[in-house]
Every structure is written in C-alpha cells, then in structure tokens.
C-alpha positions in Angstrom: 102.6 84.5 77.6 103.7 87.1 80.2 104.8 86.5 83.7 105.7 89.2 86.2 108.0 88.7 89.1 108.0 91.0 92.1 111.0 92.0 94.2 110.2 91.1 97.8 111.9 92.5 100.9 112.2 95.8 99.1 111.3 97.8 102.2 114.1 96.2 104.2 116.6 96.8 101.4 115.4 100.5 101.1 116.0 101.1 104.8 119.4 99.6 104.7 120.4 101.7 101.7 118.7 105.0 102.5 121.9 106.8 103.2 123.6 105.7 99.9 122.8 107.8 96.8 120.9 105.7 94.3 121.4 102.7 96.6 118.1 101.0 96.1 118.1 101.7 92.4 121.5 100.1 92.1 120.5 97.1 94.2 117.3 96.5 92.3 118.9 97.0 88.9 121.7 94.6 89.8 119.3 92.1 91.2 117.0 92.1 88.1 119.9 91.9 85.7 121.6 89.0 87.5 118.3 87.2 87.8 117.6 87.6 84.1 120.9 85.9 83.3 120.2 83.0 85.7 116.6 82.5 84.6 117.7 82.6 80.9 120.1 79.7 81.7 117.3 77.8 83.6 114.9 78.3 80.7 117.3 76.8 78.2 118.0 73.9 80.5 114.3 73.1 81.1 113.3 73.5 77.4 116.1 71.2 76.2 115.1 68.6 78.8 111.5 68.7 77.6 112.0 69.2 73.8 114.4 67.8 71.2 116.2 71.1 70.6 119.7 72.4 71.2 120.5 75.1 73.7 122.3 77.1 71.0 119.0 77.2 69.0 117.2 78.6 72.0 120.1 81.0 72.8 120.0 82.6 69.4 116.2 83.4 69.7 116.2 84.8 73.3 116.7 88.5 73.8 117.2 90.2 77.2 116.2 93.7 78.0 118.1 94.7 81.1 117.0 97.0 83.9 118.4 100.5 84.2 118.2 103.1 87.0 115.3 104.9 85.1 113.5 101.6 84.2 113.6 99.1 87.0 112.3 96.3 84.8 113.9 93.6 82.7 112.5 91.1 80.2 113.3 87.9 78.5 111.6 87.6 75.1 111.5 85.1 72.3 109.7 85.8 69.1 110.2 83.0 66.7 108.4 81.5 63.7 107.3 77.9 63.8 110.2 75.4 63.3 110.5 73.1 60.3 109.2 69.6 61.1 112.4 68.2 59.5 114.4 69.6 62.5 112.8 66.8 64.6 113.2 64.0 62.1 113.7 60.8 63.9 113.4 58.1 61.3 112.2 57.5 57.7 111.4 54.7 55.4 109.7 54.5 52.0 106.2 54.3 53.6 106.5 56.7 56.6 108.3 59.6 58.3 108.7 59.8 62.0 109.5 62.8 64.1 110.0 63.3 67.8 109.4 66.9 69.2 109.0 66.1 72.9 111.5 63.9 74.7 108.8 62.5 76.9 106.7 61.2 74.0 107.4 58.5 71.5 108.1 59.2 67.8 105.0 60.1 65.8 104.3 59.3 62.2 103.9 62.5 60.1 100.4 62.3 58.5 100.4 65.8 56.9 97.7 68.4 56.8 94.2 67.6 55.7 93.9 70.6 53.4 96.9 69.3 51.4 96.9 66.2 49.3 99.0 63.1 49.3 101.5 61.8 51.8 104.3 63.9 53.2 107.8 63.3 51.7 111.3 64.5 52.3 113.0 66.6 49.7 116.2 68.7 49.5 115.8 72.1 47.9 118.4 73.7 45.6 119.5 75.8 48.6 120.5 72.6 50.4 117.6 72.8 52.9 116.2 69.4 53.7 112.5 69.5 54.7 109.3 67.5 55.1 106.9 68.6 52.4 103.4 67.9 51.2 101.7 68.7 47.9 99.3 71.5 48.0 96.9 69.9 45.5 96.8 66.8 43.2 99.3 68.3 40.8 103.1 67.9 41.2 103.6 71.6 42.3 103.3 73.6 44.4 104.5 71.9 47.6 104.4 73.3 51.1 106.8 72.6 54.0 105.3 71.2 57.2 106.1 73.0 60.5 105.6 72.4 64.2 105.7 74.7 67.2 108.2 77.5 67.6 110.7 78.1 70.3 108.6 80.8 71.9 105.7 78.3 72.2 108.1 75.8 73.8 109.2 78.4 76.3 105.6 79.4 76.9 104.5 75.8 77.7 103.1 75.3 81.2 106.1 73.2 82.4 108.8 75.5 81.2 107.1 78.9 82.1 106.0 77.8 85.6 109.5 76.5 86.2 111.1 79.8 85.0 108.8 81.8 87.3 109.5 79.6 90.3 113.3 79.9 89.7 113.0 83.7 89.0 111.3 84.2 92.4 114.0 82.3 94.2 116.8 84.2 92.5 115.2 87.6 93.1 115.0 86.9 96.8 118.5 85.5 97.0 120.2 88.1 94.9 118.6 91.2 96.4 120.3 90.4 99.7 123.6 89.8 98.0 123.3 93.1 96.1 122.5 95.1 99.2 125.5 93.7 101.1 127.8 94.2 98.0 126.7 97.9 97.9 127.1 98.3 101.7 130.6 96.8 101.6 131.6 99.4 99.0 130.5 102.2 101.3 131.8 101.1 104.6 
C-alpha cells in the first residue's frame, strides 16, 4: 500500500529561502529525512501495540530511502514474506495449539489448512527451527509449515498505515519550519 505525503507551506519556505543557494532543496531534504526517521519510529510503536511482534523484528525489515537534492522524495518500505505461525505460539496441549497474532484479540486455535490433511502439530527441524506443521496428504511426509501475515501486511493494515500518514503530515509541517529557521540562522 502506498501513501504520499505532501509538504505544505512550501511557498512560504521558498520565499524565506530565496536568497540562499539551494535553500529550499536543503530545507525540503532535511524535512523529509527527519520525518522519515520519526515516522519509522511511530510505525514500529503502533505495529507492536497492535501485533505480538518485537520492534527489532520490524526494524530489521524496514528500509529507508532518503531524499537528496536531486530527488526530493523519501520512502519507507517493507517487503517481507509471511511469518511462521510458530512465532505467535501462545499455548499448546496434546489436543490443540493456540496462537495470538493480534494483541486485541484472544488466542485462536490453529485448525490448519483445508487442502492439507490431519491436525497441525509442532515439530523441531534438524536445523533447530521449531514450527507448526501439517501433513500435505495422508502419508507421513511431506509436511508443510503454516504461516500467517507478514510484517509488510501488518504495517499496511488500516490502523497502522493511517496512523503513520497522520503522524507524517504532522511531522512534515512541524519540521519544515524548523529546517527553514535552522538554515536561516546559519546565513545570518
């Protein structure tokens, strides 16, 4: 999901910085880059308040593309595969496995996929990875691991993305004025 934020008050900033070489470019670049860092923090906070995931897991999957003088645009992206369902393991017994993905919802019993056969089970692979698996057919092998949503889907959810856009707009407005005055102080 893509969201675009627009720098407001750009005409005012441009008038204030018209005598300074590359003044508006410097102000916009600084504003965008500082906003990206602040929004990245807000995204991590909001996602961890909604989902049972650590900030460090999100941090490792986010990438920033900062603005430059030639490209006055910055992005925050997250391209991630789906997460193993075992990452959200809440409780287990002989008869059932429960996971909790969202903090606002109660634990859910893992029922598995309809196209696979049998009940889901927990197994540890030779590599040491512990996962929730289900048999692909009635025979003992092959087995398939069960997955849930990925970090990019968590960040793209309505709650997290709308919150990030709202915070981004606030930061852009606030930081542009700070950047302009910082540049002006350096030239007075």
